[in-house]
N, C-alpha and C positions, 0 to 999 in steps of 0.2 A: 915572096916568102911562099912557099906550097904549104897549105893550108892543112891541119892533120886530120887526116881519114879514122873517122869511127866506126867501129863495128857495133851493133848491137844485138847482142845473142837473148834469144828469146827462148828457154826449153822446158821441157816437161819428161818424163820418161818414156814417152813416145812419138815424140815431133820435135823440132827446134826452126825456126826461122833467123833470117840475118837480115838484118838492115842496116845500110851504110849512111853515114852522115858526114859530108864534108865541109861544113863551115856555117856559121852562122846564119838562120833564117832560109836557109836550104833546105831544113825537114827531115824526112828519114826515107829514104829508097828499100823498098823491098830487092833483095840483092833474089831472082825466081832462079838460079839455078843451086842457089845453099837453101835449098827448103828441104828437110830433111823427116821422113813419117814415117812411121811401122805401127801397126793396127795395134790397136790396144787387146791383151787378151788376158783371160783369166788362166790360174796356174793348170783346172782341168783343161784347159785347152790346147795349152801346150803339152804335157803331159799322155803318153799314149796307157798306160793304163793305171790300175791301182798300186800301193807302195805293196813290195812284196812279202811275207810271212815267214817268221821261223818260230822255233821252240823255245820256248825259255827254257831256261839252264837249270831250272831248277822246278821241282812239280813235275806230276805225270800231264802228259799231253798237253800245256799249254801250250797255247798260241798267242802270240801279239804281231800286229801290223811294225813294218820298219819305218822308221820317219825317215822322210828324205835328211840330207844333209845341206839344202839348200834351196832357197825358196827358188821357182824357174822364173817366176816373172821380175822378182828385182835382178835376177845374174841377165834375161833379157834386156833390161830396161838400161842395166849399167855396162853390157855391147855394145846399145845402143850410143851412150853418152862417151862410149871412148872411140866408137867412129866420129864422134862430132869434134870431138880434141884433135883425132886426128889429122881432120880435112882442116881445121882451126891453126893447125901449126904448118901445114903445108901452106896455105895460104898467106900466113904470117912470113913464113920463109921466101914466097914470092915475093912480098914487099907488098900487097894487098890494102893492107890498113896499121896504121900505126898504135891506135887506142883502140881497147876492148871493154864492153860493158857488159855482164852476164845480169840477165834476170830471169832466174830458174825457181819453179816450184822447190822447195826447200830439201828435196831429198833426193833431186837431180840434181842440184847445186852441192851438194855432199858429195857425190856420185862425178861429176866431173870435175872440181877441182884438183884432186889426184891423178888425174887421168892428162890433164893439162901438160905440158913439157914447160920448163922453165924460160924456154923464150916467150911464149905467150901468155906465162903468169908474169912476165916482166913491162907487158903490155896492157895489162888491166888496169884499168882506170876505177872500175866500181863493179861490185856485186851487189844485188839485189834477191833476197830472199822470199822473191812475187811469183805467183804463176800468170803471166800476160799473155801466154801464146793468145789465147782466143779475144786480148781486148783488140777492138779496133783501130786500124792506125791513125787517127787522125786522135784519138783519145791518149794513145801512146807519150805523146809528147808531155803531158802532164806528167809522168812516173822520173822522168829522166831532168827532169827542171832544176836547176843545180849543180847537174853535171856537165851536160852540154847546153849549148844554146839553139836550140833545134827551131 
């Protein structure tokens, strides 16, 4: 009987790492070709200039700035997790993993959930709203105790 392959995805809004677990006592193996990263930027670094200004509809010569309709940092992070979700779908279709565990910062997890395909959602074993992206590999096992036999 073939052992079930479990992928563990650690993510925040700017980076993601994928680890593979293929049986009890085998530990977590980082998948080097599945490490995603984008430089964290602030809104001022993304936007090229200040918001525009407009005249008020009443009052003589009153001007005010126009608010942006979306947070550019949130949009950028959402696009990042959408790319991650697309890669997970592709790899799931290729049969690379049987089960999935996602540990992500709460905001990133909220962005990841709707981006995942139904096929990938069906493989989810557990979701942890924790930012473990910078946790050393030897200490990761403790966070998944009870879910998988690392």
